[in-house]
C-alpha positions in Angstrom: -27.2 -19.2 -8.5 -28.3 -15.6 -8.7 -25.9 -12.7 -9.0 -27.0 -9.2 -8.0 -25.3 -5.9 -7.5 -26.0 -3.4 -4.7 -25.0 0.2 -4.4 -24.4 2.2 -1.2 -22.8 5.4 -0.1 -20.4 3.3 2.0 -19.4 -0.4 1.9 -21.4 -1.0 5.2 -24.5 0.4 3.6 -24.1 -1.7 0.5 -23.5 -4.8 2.6 -26.6 -4.1 4.7 -28.7 -4.0 1.5 -27.2 -7.3 0.4 -28.3 -8.9 3.7 -31.7 -7.4 3.5 -32.3 -8.6 0.0 -30.5 -12.0 -0.1 -30.1 -12.9 3.6 -27.1 -14.0 5.6 -26.1 -16.8 3.3 -25.2 -14.5 0.4 -21.7 -14.9 -1.0 -19.9 -11.6 -1.5 -18.2 -11.8 -4.9 -16.6 -8.4 -5.2 -16.6 -4.8 -4.0 -15.9 -1.9 -6.3 -15.5 1.9 -5.7 -17.7 3.5 -8.3 -16.4 6.6 -10.2 -19.4 8.7 -9.3 -19.0 7.9 -5.6 -20.2 5.2 -3.4 -19.5 1.4 -3.3 -20.9 -1.3 -5.5 -21.1 -4.8 -4.0 -21.8 -7.9 -6.1 -23.3 -10.9 -4.2 -24.4 -14.4 -5.1 -26.9 -16.8 -3.6 -28.2 -20.2 -4.6 -31.5 -20.2 -6.4 -33.0 -23.5 -5.3 -36.0 -23.4 -7.6 -34.0 -22.5 -10.7 -31.2 -25.0 -9.9 -33.3 -28.0 -8.6 -33.0 -30.0 -11.8 -29.3 -29.6 -12.3 -26.7 -32.3 -11.3 -24.6 -29.8 -9.4 -27.4 -27.7 -8.0 -25.7 -27.3 -4.6 -21.9 -26.6 -4.4 -20.1 -29.4 -2.8 -17.9 -28.9 0.3 -14.3 -28.0 -0.6 -12.7 -26.8 2.7 -14.6 -28.4 5.6 -12.2 -26.9 8.2 -13.3 -23.4 7.2 -16.9 -24.3 6.2 -16.2 -23.1 2.7 -17.7 -24.2 -0.6 -16.1 -24.5 -4.0 -18.0 -21.5 -5.3 -17.0 -19.4 -2.3 -13.4 -20.5 -2.7 -13.4 -19.4 -6.4 -15.2 -16.1 -5.6 -12.6 -15.3 -2.9 -9.8 -16.1 -5.4 -11.3 -13.8 -8.1 -11.5 -11.0 -5.6 -8.0 -11.6 -4.4 -6.7 -11.5 -8.0 -8.7 -8.3 -8.8 -10.5 -9.8 -11.8 -13.1 -7.1 -11.6 -16.9 -7.3 -10.9 -18.2 -7.9 -14.4 -15.7 -10.7 -15.4 -16.0 -12.3 -11.9 -19.7 -12.5 -12.3 -19.5 -14.2 -15.6 -16.9 -16.7 -14.4 -18.9 -17.5 -11.3 -22.1 -18.0 -13.2 -20.3 -20.5 -15.4 -18.6 -22.2 -12.4 -22.1 -23.0 -10.9 -22.9 -25.1 -13.9 -19.9 -27.3 -13.4 -19.6 -27.2 -9.6 -18.1 -30.3 -8.1 -15.9 -31.1 -5.1 -12.7 -30.0 -6.9 -12.3 -26.2 -7.1 -9.5 -26.3 -9.7 -11.6 -28.4 -12.1 -14.7 -26.4 -11.5 -12.9 -23.1 -12.1 -11.1 -24.6 -15.1 -14.4 -25.6 -16.7 -15.7 -22.0 -16.2 -12.5 -20.5 -17.7 -12.8 -22.9 -20.6 -16.3 -21.6 -21.4 -15.2 -17.9 -21.4 -11.6 -18.0 -22.8 -9.9 -19.5 -25.7 -6.6 -21.3 -25.5 -4.3 -21.8 -28.5 -0.8 -22.6 -27.4 2.4 -22.4 -29.5 2.9 -25.9 -30.8 6.5 -27.3 -30.9 6.0 -28.2 -34.5 4.3 -25.0 -35.6 6.4 -24.4 -38.7 3.7 -23.6 -41.3 4.2 -19.9 -40.8 6.7 -17.6 -39.0 6.0 -16.8 -35.3 6.4 -13.0 -34.8 6.2 -11.4 -31.4 4.9 -7.9 -30.7 4.7 -5.9 -27.5 5.9 -2.7 -25.7 9.5 -2.2 -24.7 10.6 -4.5 -21.9 7.8 -7.1 -22.3 10.2 -10.0 -22.7 10.0 -10.7 -26.4 13.8 -11.2 -26.9 14.1 -13.6 -24.0 11.0 -15.5 -25.3 12.5 -15.9 -28.7 15.7 -17.2 -27.1 13.8 -19.7 -25.0 11.9 -21.1 -28.0 15.1 -21.2 -30.1 16.9 -23.1 -27.3 14.0 -25.6 -27.0 14.1 -26.2 -30.7 17.9 -26.7 -30.8 17.8 -29.1 -27.8 15.1 -31.1 -29.6 17.2 -31.1 -32.8 14.6 -29.3 -34.8 15.7 -26.7 -37.4 15.1 -23.1 -36.3 15.8 -19.7 -37.8 16.0 -16.5 -35.7 15.2 -13.1 -37.3 15.4 -9.8 -35.6 13.9 -6.4 -36.6 15.1 -4.8 -33.4 17.9 -2.9 -35.2 17.2 0.6 -34.1 17.6 0.4 -30.3 21.2 0.7 -29.0 22.3 -2.9 -28.2 18.9 -4.2 -29.3 20.4 -7.0 -31.4 23.3 -7.8 -29.1 21.3 -9.8 -26.5 19.7 -12.1 -29.0 23.0 -12.4 -30.9 24.7 -13.7 -27.7 22.1 -16.4 -27.4 22.2 -17.5 -31.0 26.0 -17.7 -30.9 25.8 -20.1 -28.0 23.2 -22.1 -29.9 25.4 -22.0 -33.0 22.6 -20.7 -35.2 22.7 -17.6 -37.5 20.9 -14.5 -36.5 19.4 -12.7 -39.4 18.8 -8.9 -39.1 15.9 -7.4 -41.0 15.0 -3.8 -41.6 11.6 -3.8 -43.1 8.7 -6.0 -44.4 10.3 -6.8 -47.8 13.6 -8.0 -46.2 11.5 -10.1 -43.8 9.7 -11.6 -46.7 12.9 -12.5 -48.4 14.4 -13.9 -45.2 11.4 -16.2 -44.7 11.5 -17.4 -48.3 15.1 -18.5 -47.7 14.2 -21.0 -45.0 13.4 -24.6 -45.5 9.8 -25.7 -45.2 10.1 -27.5 -41.9 12.0 -24.7 -40.1 10.6 -23.0 -37.1 11.0 -19.3 -37.9 11.0 -16.9 -34.9 10.8 -13.2 -35.5 11.8 -10.7 -32.7 10.5 -7.1 -33.1 11.4 -3.8 -31.4 9.3 -2.7 -28.5 6.8 -0.2 -29.8 4.4 2.3 -28.4 1.0 0.9 -29.6 -0.6 4.4 -29.2 1.8 5.9 -31.8 0.2 5.3 -35.2 3.5 5.3 -37.2 5.1 2.7 -34.8 2.0 0.5 -34.9 1.9 0.7 -38.7 5.5 -0.6 -39.0 4.6 -3.6 -36.8 1.5 -4.3 -38.9 3.6 -4.5 -42.1 5.9 -7.1 -40.5 3.0 -9.1 -39.1 1.3 -9.2 -42.5 4.3 -11.1 -43.8 3.9 -13.7 -41.1 0.1 -13.9 -41.2 -0.5 -13.3 -37.5 1.4 -12.3 -34.5 1.7 -13.2 -30.8 1.2 -10.4 -28.3 3.7 -10.4 -25.4 2.8 -8.4 -22.3 4.2 -8.6 -18.7 1.5 -10.0 -16.4 2.3 -7.4 -13.7 1.1 -4.4 -15.8 -1.8 -2.3 -14.8 -4.8 -4.2 -16.1 -6.5 -1.2 -17.7 -3.3 -0.2 -19.5 -2.8 -3.8 -20.6 -6.3 -4.0 -22.1 -5.9 -0.7 -24.0 -2.5 -1.9 -25.4 -4.0 -5.2 -26.4 -6.7 -3.5 -28.4 -4.1 -1.5 -30.3 -1.7 -4.5 -30.9 -4.7 -6.4 -32.3 -4.8 -3.8 -35.0 -1.2 -4.7 -35.9 -2.1 -8.4 -36.3 -1.8 -9.8 -32.8 -4.0 -13.0 -32.6 -2.7 -14.6 -29.4 -1.7 -13.4 -26.0 1.4 -14.6 -24.1 1.9 -13.2 -20.6 5.4 -13.0 -19.1 6.7 -12.6 -15.5 4.1 -14.9 -14.0 6.7 -15.8 -11.4 6.7 -12.2 -10.2 3.0 -11.6 -10.4 0.7 -12.2 -7.4 -2.6 -11.0 -9.0 -3.7 -12.5 -12.3 -6.8 -10.4 -12.8 -4.9 -8.3 -15.3 -4.2 -11.1 -17.7 -7.8 -12.4 -17.4 -9.1 -9.0 -18.3 -6.7 -8.6 -21.1 -7.5 -11.9 -22.8 -11.3 -11.5 -22.2 -11.8 -7.9 -23.2 -9.4 -7.9 -26.1 -10.7 -11.3 -27.2 -7.3 -12.9 -27.5 -6.7 -16.6 -27.0 -4.1 -17.5 -24.4 -1.0 -19.0 -25.9 1.8 -20.0 -23.6 3.2 -18.2 -20.5 6.7 -17.4 -19.2 7.4 -17.7 -15.5 11.2 -17.7 -15.4 14.1 -15.6 -16.6 16.1 -18.7 -17.4 16.6 -19.3 -21.1 16.4 -23.1 -20.7 12.9 -23.0 -19.3 10.6 -23.1 -22.3 7.3 -21.1 -22.0 4.6 -23.6 -21.0 1.2 -23.9 -22.7 -1.5 -22.1 -20.7 -4.5 -24.3 -20.5 -7.6 -23.9 -18.3 -6.4 -26.2 -15.5 -3.0 -24.5 -15.4 -4.6 -21.1 -15.2 -7.2 -22.2 -12.6 -4.4 -23.8 -10.5 -2.5 -20.5 -10.5 -5.6 -18.5 -9.5 -6.5 -20.8 -6.6 -3.0 -21.5 -5.3 -1.9 -19.7 -2.2 1.5 -18.1 -2.1 4.2 -20.7 -1.9 2.0 -23.6 -3.0 3.0 -25.7 -6.0 0.8 -25.1 -9.0 -1.0 -28.2 -10.3 -0.1 -29.0 -13.9 -3.0 -30.9 -15.6 -4.3 -31.0 -19.2 -7.9 -30.1 -19.9 -9.5 -31.1 -23.1 -11.3 -28.3 -24.9 -15.0 -28.4 -24.8 -15.4 -31.1 -22.2 -15.3 -29.0 -19.0 -13.4 -31.8 -17.3 
């Protein structure tokens, strides 16, 4: 499949150029208003000569009632989720290599080739898990969710909080830990965090909550970096309904503070997932888990390629398909 971009002063002019160059069978992947004026349209068409030797040279029918193909379905979904022209082109190019009669599996294989997935393991006790993010990202609720799951599974857990400056910052987490009958340890700086970690038994899951910080303020970011260095690496927590460009910029900065994985929250309230795709791809952060509920008893689920593909392709109100995808197999 060939992907080409066309520019026009208006969308009609750009589409006319697509038809003239690629014919009526071209698939419109995305349209984009360019900053300098005009419209950019990215289109795709099957290259029969180039693809003739491939097992999946022709996309299989996916929705016969609407005459749609798997690739068209994926392209439409990426446009709907506002994944952006450049990333959509890359995902679609990979999807053509795995195209079959199941759009979810085809898209999952394409996502697996462009994104990394490293979820938080239930037995991940070799080093503390510290969560970074801006104010209101959902870090405290996330820590409470993970602590609740650990207690329910009868695994030892320790909860530490560095959110001691904000008025009432410690109170919400303290309310959860009291219900769970575990001690909440307050820490003020990196040395006190190091001491608190050393106090824990070897098989204890250590969860560290941090205050919401402005990643563009050097002093605030430096304080988070000192805490993350004690733990080895950090998990970035961002709400999935953020403006995608702002989220990407924040992710770049939080990486400087030690963030090595990305955990999106509020997926239950987010209708367009292009923002989290761009954030993970452009900031080069593996997906960890995801949170799609405000209920503390609902543990963040691992975000794997099939889970993500199902959410991208699902129509509003449809049940998302939960299936595991083995890394590196594309199936």
